[in-house]
N, C-alpha and C positions, 0 to 999 in steps of 0.2 A: 482136538475136538475140534470139528468142523460145520458150517453152516449149510443144510440143506433145504433146498427147493425142492418139492413137490410136483409133477405133473399129472396130468389128469388120468392117467392111465395107471399111476399107483396107487391110489384111491379111490374109494368109494363115489359115487357121484351127490349123496347128503354129503361125505365128509371134504370132499373137495371144493363144495360150495363153501364151506363151514371156514376151511381155511384162506380162502380167497380173499372171503369179506372178514378175515379176524389180524390181530397185530400178534397171531401166536406167531415164533420163531422155533422152526426143532431145528437139530443137531445130531450128527453122529458121531460115534467112537471108531476107532480101528475094528472093535469087532463088529462093529453092524450097528452097534442097540442105537437107540434113538432118545433124543432128551426135545424137551421142551420148553418154553420159558414162554413169559404173556408177553415179552416185547426181547429185540434183540441185548437189553442191557439189563434186563431182569437176572434171578437165576438159575440157573436150568434146573430142572430135574427130570430123573430117570424116567420112558415113558416105554421101552420095552422093543416088542418088533413093530414091523407095519402092521400088523393087526390090532396089535395095542392103539396104534397111532388111530385106524379108523374105527374104535371104538371110541376112543376119547371126543373125538373133532364129532360124530356123531351123538355125540349128548349135548352139542351145544343145537345139533337142528331140528 
């Protein structure tokens, strides 16, 4: 699993704003599944697809 950094074109505007101003850290595995953690040192939780990542982040918008 490796740390994943999103760019503006991958997330919705709302989701990217939350992502940019948060301590959330995202990871991806070999299959392309995304995981999230509250910070780089906390436990990773499966998030799913890029659509799931957008939905998760938009909850905080």
